[in-house]
C-alpha positions as CSV (number, residue, x, y, z in Angstrom):
1,M,0.0,0.0,0.0
2,I,1.5,3.3,-1.1
3,E,0.6,6.6,0.6
4,V,0.6,9.8,-1.4
5,V,1.2,13.1,0.3
6,I,-1.7,15.4,-0.4
7,N,-1.1,19.1,-0.5
8,R,-3.7,20.0,2.1
9,E,-3.8,23.7,1.5
10,A,-4.1,23.3,-2.3
11,A,-6.9,20.8,-1.9
12,L,-8.8,23.1,0.5
13,A,-8.3,26.1,-1.8
14,E,-9.6,24.1,-4.8
15,A,-12.6,22.8,-2.7
16,E,-13.5,26.3,-1.6
17,K,-13.3,27.6,-5.1
18,R,-15.3,24.7,-6.6
19,V,-18.1,24.9,-4.0
20,R,-18.9,28.5,-5.0
21,C,-19.3,27.4,-8.6
22,L,-21.9,24.7,-7.8
23,P,-25.3,25.4,-9.5
24,E,-26.9,25.2,-6.0
25,M,-24.7,27.9,-4.7
26,V,-25.1,30.1,-7.8
27,E,-28.9,29.8,-7.6
28,S,-28.8,30.5,-3.9
29,A,-26.8,33.7,-4.5
30,R,-29.5,34.9,-6.9
31,R,-32.4,34.2,-4.6
32,T,-30.9,35.2,-1.2
33,D,-28.6,37.8,0.4
34,P,-25.1,37.1,-1.2
35,E,-23.4,38.3,2.0
36,A,-25.4,35.8,4.1
37,L,-24.5,33.0,1.7
38,E,-20.8,34.0,1.9
39,E,-20.9,34.0,5.6
40,C,-22.3,30.4,5.6
41,L,-19.6,29.3,3.2
42,D,-16.9,30.9,5.3
43,G,-18.2,29.2,8.4
44,A,-18.2,25.9,6.7
45,A,-14.7,26.4,5.4
46,Q,-13.4,27.2,8.9
47,I,-14.9,24.0,10.3
48,V,-13.6,21.9,7.5
49,R,-10.1,23.4,7.8
50,E,-10.0,22.5,11.5
51,H,-10.7,18.8,10.8
52,A,-9.4,18.1,7.3
53,R,-6.7,15.4,6.9
54,P,-6.9,14.6,3.2
55,T,-5.2,11.3,2.4
56,G,-4.6,9.3,-0.7
57,L,-3.5,5.6,-1.0
58,F,-3.0,3.3,-3.9
59,M,-1.7,-0.2,-4.6
60,P,-0.8,-2.1,-7.8
61,R,-2.4,-5.6,-8.2
62,V,-2.2,-8.3,-10.8
63,A,-5.6,-9.6,-11.9
64,R,-6.7,-13.3,-11.7
65,A,-10.0,-14.8,-12.9
66,D,-11.9,-17.2,-10.7
67,R,-14.9,-18.3,-12.5
68,K,-17.3,-15.3,-12.5
69,A,-15.1,-13.3,-10.2
70,L,-12.1,-11.0,-10.6
71,V,-9.4,-11.5,-8.0
72,L,-7.2,-8.6,-7.1
73,G,-5.0,-9.4,-4.1
74,R,-7.4,-10.2,-1.3
75,A,-10.3,-8.7,-3.1
76,R,-12.7,-11.0,-5.0
77,V,-15.0,-8.9,-7.1
78,V,-18.1,-10.0,-9.0
79,N,-18.8,-7.5,-11.7
80,E,-19.4,-8.4,-15.4
81,S,-18.0,-5.3,-16.9
82,L,-14.8,-5.5,-14.8
83,L,-14.3,-9.1,-15.7
84,R,-14.7,-8.3,-19.4
85,R,-12.5,-5.3,-19.2
86,I,-9.6,-6.7,-17.2
87,A,-7.7,-9.7,-18.5
88,P,-6.0,-12.3,-16.2
89,G,-2.4,-11.2,-15.7
90,E,-3.2,-7.5,-16.3
91,R,-1.7,-5.0,-13.9
92,V,-4.3,-2.6,-12.3
93,L,-4.2,0.0,-9.6
94,L,-6.6,0.3,-6.7
95,Y,-6.9,3.7,-5.0
96,L,-8.5,5.2,-1.9
97,A,-9.0,8.9,-1.1
98,T,-10.5,10.4,2.0
99,V,-10.9,13.8,3.7
100,G,-10.1,12.3,7.1
101,Y,-13.2,13.0,9.2
102,T,-16.6,11.4,9.6
103,N,-20.0,13.1,8.9
104,M,-21.0,12.6,12.6
105,K,-17.9,14.4,13.7
106,M,-18.7,17.3,11.5
107,F,-22.4,17.3,12.7
108,E,-21.1,17.6,16.2
109,A,-18.6,20.3,15.2
110,V,-21.5,22.5,13.9
111,E,-23.4,21.8,17.1
112,R,-26.1,19.8,15.2
113,D,-27.1,22.9,13.2
114,Y,-28.6,21.4,10.0
115,V,-28.1,24.6,8.0
116,A,-24.4,24.8,8.8
117,Y,-24.1,21.0,8.2
118,H,-25.7,21.4,4.8
119,F,-22.9,23.9,3.7
120,Q,-20.2,21.8,5.3
121,H,-21.5,18.7,3.3
122,Y,-21.1,20.5,0.0
123,L,-17.6,21.7,0.8
124,S,-16.6,18.2,2.1
125,L,-17.6,16.6,-1.2
126,Q,-15.6,19.1,-3.1
127,L,-12.6,18.5,-0.8
128,L,-12.9,14.8,-1.5
129,F,-12.9,15.4,-5.3
130,A,-9.9,17.8,-5.0
131,T,-8.1,15.1,-2.9
132,A,-8.9,12.4,-5.5
133,N,-7.7,14.7,-8.3
134,Q,-4.3,15.1,-6.6
135,L,-4.0,11.4,-5.9
136,H,-4.9,10.6,-9.6
137,K,-2.3,13.1,-10.9
138,E,0.4,11.6,-8.6
139,I,-0.5,8.0,-9.6
140,L,-0.1,8.9,-13.3
141,A,3.3,10.6,-12.5
142,R,4.5,7.4,-10.8
143,E,2.9,4.7,-12.9
144,G,2.5,6.2,-16.3
145,A,-0.1,8.1,-18.3
146,E,-1.5,5.0,-19.8
147,Y,-3.8,4.4,-16.8
148,V,-7.3,5.7,-16.6
149,R,-10.0,5.6,-13.9
150,Y,-12.6,3.0,-14.7
151,S,-16.2,3.4,-13.5
152,I,-17.5,0.4,-11.6
153,L,-21.1,0.3,-12.8
154,D,-24.0,-2.2,-12.7
155,K,-26.9,-2.5,-15.1
156,H,-30.5,-2.5,-14.2
157,F,-33.6,-3.0,-16.4
158,C,-35.9,0.0,-16.1
159,D,-39.0,1.5,-17.7
160,R,-38.2,2.2,-21.3
161,G,-40.5,5.2,-21.3
162,K,-38.1,7.2,-19.2
163,P,-36.2,9.6,-21.4
164,S,-32.9,9.3,-19.5
165,L,-32.6,5.5,-20.2
166,R,-30.4,3.9,-22.9
167,S,-32.1,2.6,-26.0
168,D,-31.8,-1.0,-24.7
169,G,-33.9,-0.2,-21.7
170,L,-31.0,-0.3,-19.2
171,Q,-29.8,2.3,-16.7
172,L,-26.3,2.3,-15.2
173,Y,-25.7,2.7,-11.4
174,W,-22.7,2.5,-9.2
175,D,-22.1,-1.2,-8.3
176,T,-21.8,-0.6,-4.5
177,Q,-21.3,-4.3,-3.8
178,A,-18.3,-4.5,-6.1
179,I,-16.8,-1.4,-4.6
180,A,-17.2,-2.9,-1.1
181,Q,-15.6,-6.1,-2.3
182,L,-12.6,-4.0,-3.6
183,F,-12.0,-2.7,-0.1
184,A,-10.6,-6.1,1.1
185,D,-7.0,-5.0,0.5
186,F,-7.6,-1.7,2.3
187,E,-9.0,-3.2,5.5
188,A,-5.9,-2.0,7.5
189,N,-5.1,1.4,6.1
190,P,-3.3,4.4,7.6
191,A,-6.1,6.7,6.6
192,G,-8.5,5.0,9.1
193,V,-11.2,4.3,6.5
194,T,-13.4,1.3,7.4
195,L,-16.3,-0.5,5.8
196,T,-19.6,-0.4,7.5
197,S,-21.9,-3.4,8.0
198,S,-24.0,-2.2,5.1
199,G,-21.0,-2.0,2.7
200,G,-20.4,1.7,2.8
201,L,-17.2,3.6,3.5
202,N,-16.7,5.4,6.7
203,P,-15.9,8.3,6.6
204,I,-18.6,8.8,3.9
205,Y,-16.4,11.4,2.3
206,S,-14.1,8.7,0.9
207,L,-13.7,7.4,-2.6
208,L,-12.4,3.9,-3.7
209,G,-11.8,3.0,-7.3
210,I,-9.7,1.2,-9.8
211,M,-7.4,2.3,-12.6
212,V,-6.7,0.3,-15.7
213,R,-4.5,0.7,-18.7
214,K,-6.0,2.5,-21.7
215,K,-7.5,0.6,-24.6
216,P,-8.4,2.3,-27.9
217,Q,-12.1,2.4,-27.0
218,D,-11.5,4.1,-23.6
219,G,-10.9,7.6,-25.0
220,G,-10.1,9.1,-21.6
221,A,-10.5,9.0,-17.9
222,H,-13.7,8.2,-16.0
223,A,-14.8,9.9,-12.9
């Protein structure tokens, strides 16, 4: 397991910049007092800065196939798209990013004020994305630019009448079970991230994923 040093100040600055560009914040600025909105964002930034410990980890693994499962170190993942995309013997990279604090800790930090927690939540998500972006950039610098992030998705049959669906009647969702299965090799990690009984990550402001080598059809990175 390789720990990547995250530039905390750069990640916080990016998060604070990004949160102000969110459609929700832009719309709120139009409908409410901009000074009041800025005061709420500043308060959220102060709380997040007091607790933020952004951390990034990654590990190379060589894939094996075991019937309908993909084996990556201790992880045994059942996901059709991953099994089709990753060939046995292929080298892949697992990564984990986190902001370093739990949602309950932040709820207590804002004295259970739901309005303050609401703004902190948006900022925490942007801090997670900023942390993951730094981690991704460093992984590429160390491992080579031929790696891309691969979205771990699952297919569900849905009502064809919905305009957002694909022409084959399928909708794609995050495969939370497969993501939880990938956590096996991160069970003891220096970031303190754990897996809950329901298969979620704690802190919730954490992101786990996989990077694979580019193929012609990939085109670019996936979020």
